[in-house]
C-alpha positions in Angstrom: 34.4 171.1 71.4 36.5 171.5 68.3 35.9 175.4 68.2 38.2 176.0 71.2 41.3 175.4 69.1 41.9 173.4 66.0 42.6 169.9 66.6 43.0 167.3 63.7 45.3 164.4 64.0 46.2 162.8 60.6 44.4 159.7 60.0 46.5 156.5 59.6 46.2 153.5 57.2 44.7 150.9 59.3 42.3 148.3 58.7 39.1 150.6 59.2 38.0 154.2 59.6 36.8 153.4 62.8 40.0 152.5 64.0 41.6 155.5 62.5 39.1 157.7 64.3 39.5 155.7 67.6 43.3 156.6 67.3 42.6 160.0 66.9 40.3 160.6 69.6 42.6 158.6 72.0 45.4 160.9 71.1 43.1 163.8 71.8 42.1 162.8 75.1 45.7 161.8 76.0 47.0 165.1 75.1 44.5 167.0 77.1 42.6 168.4 74.4 39.4 166.8 75.6 39.0 167.0 79.4 36.7 165.4 82.0 32.9 166.8 81.3 33.6 167.8 77.5 31.3 166.7 74.8 32.4 165.1 71.8 30.5 166.1 68.8 30.2 163.0 66.5 29.0 165.2 63.6 31.9 167.6 63.8 34.4 164.8 63.8 32.8 163.0 60.7 33.1 166.4 58.9 36.7 167.0 59.9 37.7 163.6 58.9 35.6 163.1 56.0 34.1 159.9 57.3 30.6 158.6 58.0 29.0 159.3 61.4 28.5 155.5 61.6 32.4 155.3 61.7 32.7 158.0 64.4 30.1 156.5 66.4 31.8 153.1 66.1 34.9 154.7 67.5 33.1 156.1 70.3 31.2 153.1 71.3 34.7 151.3 71.9 35.8 154.3 74.1 32.2 153.9 76.0 33.2 150.1 76.5 36.7 151.2 77.6 34.9 153.4 80.3 36.6 156.5 79.0 33.3 158.1 77.4 29.8 157.9 78.6 26.9 158.1 76.3 23.9 160.5 77.8 20.6 159.7 76.1 19.7 162.7 73.9 22.9 164.4 74.8 25.8 162.4 73.2 29.1 161.4 74.3 31.2 163.0 77.3 34.6 162.3 78.5 33.9 160.5 82.2 35.8 161.7 85.2 38.1 159.1 86.2 38.3 158.7 90.1 41.5 157.9 91.9 39.7 154.5 92.9 39.4 153.6 89.3 43.2 154.7 88.6 44.1 152.3 91.7 42.2 149.4 90.4 44.0 149.7 87.0 47.3 150.0 88.8 46.6 146.7 90.9 45.5 144.7 87.6 48.4 145.8 85.7 51.3 145.0 88.2 49.7 141.6 88.8 49.7 140.8 85.0 53.3 142.4 84.6 54.6 140.3 87.6 53.1 137.2 86.0 54.6 138.0 82.5 58.0 138.5 84.1 57.8 135.3 85.9 56.8 133.3 82.9 59.9 135.1 81.0 62.4 134.2 83.6 61.2 130.6 83.8 62.0 130.1 80.2 65.5 131.7 80.5 65.6 133.1 77.1 68.3 135.5 76.6 66.9 137.0 73.4 64.3 138.7 75.2 66.8 140.6 77.4 68.3 141.8 74.1 64.9 142.9 72.9 64.4 144.9 76.1 67.6 146.5 75.8 66.9 147.8 72.4 63.8 149.1 73.6 65.5 151.1 76.4 68.2 152.3 73.9 65.5 153.5 71.6 63.7 155.3 74.2 66.8 157.2 75.4 67.5 158.2 71.7 63.9 159.4 71.4 64.3 161.4 74.9 67.5 163.1 73.7 65.9 164.0 70.4 63.2 165.8 72.5 60.4 163.8 70.6 57.9 163.4 73.4 55.5 161.4 71.2 58.2 158.9 70.2 59.6 158.6 73.8 56.2 157.7 75.2 55.6 154.8 72.7 59.4 153.7 73.0 59.3 153.8 76.8 56.2 151.6 76.9 57.6 149.2 74.4 59.7 147.9 77.6 56.5 146.8 79.1 54.8 145.5 75.8 57.8 143.2 75.1 57.1 141.7 78.6 53.4 141.0 77.8 54.0 139.7 74.4 57.0 137.4 75.5 55.2 136.1 78.4 53.7 133.3 76.1 50.3 134.0 77.8 48.2 135.7 75.0 45.7 136.8 77.6 48.2 139.2 79.2 48.7 141.5 76.4 45.0 141.3 75.4 43.8 142.2 78.9 46.3 145.2 78.9 45.2 146.4 75.7 42.0 147.0 76.8 43.2 149.3 79.6 45.7 150.7 77.4 44.3 154.1 77.0 43.8 154.6 80.8 47.5 153.6 81.2 48.5 156.3 78.8 46.5 158.7 80.5 48.2 157.9 83.8 51.5 158.3 82.0 50.8 161.7 80.6 49.6 162.8 84.3 52.9 161.3 85.6 55.2 163.4 83.5 53.9 166.8 84.8 56.1 169.6 84.9 59.3 167.4 85.4 59.1 165.6 82.1 62.8 165.0 81.5 63.4 164.1 85.0 60.8 161.6 85.1 61.5 160.2 81.9 65.2 159.5 82.8 64.2 158.0 85.9 62.1 155.6 84.2 64.9 154.6 81.5 67.2 154.1 84.7 64.6 151.8 86.3 64.2 149.8 83.2 68.0 149.3 83.0 68.2 148.2 86.5 65.6 145.5 85.7 67.6 144.3 82.8 70.7 144.1 84.9 68.9 141.7 87.4 67.8 139.7 84.6 71.3 139.2 83.0 72.4 138.3 86.6 69.7 135.7 86.7 68.5 137.1 90.0 64.9 136.4 89.8 64.1 137.7 93.1 65.5 141.3 92.7 64.3 141.4 89.2 60.9 141.0 90.4 61.5 143.3 93.1 62.7 146.0 90.8 59.8 145.8 88.6 57.3 146.0 91.4 59.3 149.1 92.7 59.4 150.6 89.2 55.5 150.4 89.0 55.1 151.6 92.6 57.2 154.5 91.7 55.0 155.4 88.7 52.0 155.0 90.9 53.2 157.5 93.4 54.2 160.1 90.7 50.7 159.6 89.1 49.0 160.3 92.6 51.3 163.3 93.3 50.6 164.8 89.9 46.7 163.9 90.0 46.2 165.5 93.5 48.2 168.6 92.2 45.5 168.9 89.2 42.7 168.5 91.6 44.1 171.1 93.6 44.6 169.1 96.7 
């Protein structure tokens, strides 16, 4: 589908060409360049990026494993239509794992983690004010990634990394036409969670995290239905 408009994300220095191509395709899907039902042509991508078709197919296979693409015999790779039931399933898993991560962090009482969370929120505020959408999307989610990594349970970041591309798609859908309003809301909800952590109010900290994720889900549901014409 490269002929509909030019799309070429620059490749980054990573451990393999397949990872570079995976990242480029991921960004193309999240940005909406490729939509449900679109075919991804491995030969075109190999030519555009100057890599082997084997590297491209390795990247595409990872996306098939993540249930973002489907491979149709003799036809190639296509973007899957993600159902709302699938979205809800990911939300359920994400909420359970984030609550577990936060509970583990609060049990330890490590104040250095609070500082890391504050720094992440301050960074996201600066990125928003600079109107850098891509940087904001990364720094805004960094708040949650800190929870995963600092939980002390290595399975939490690993399991959520598998669903990361779906989570990124949700976050892109959520922003909709009110990007800055939604972004500001996200920042304020993150700050509220931090305030409760500082007060060592574990109950309200967890409640605010759960409410933050529920608000996110409601916004995605609203935009998802809007795009579906419902």
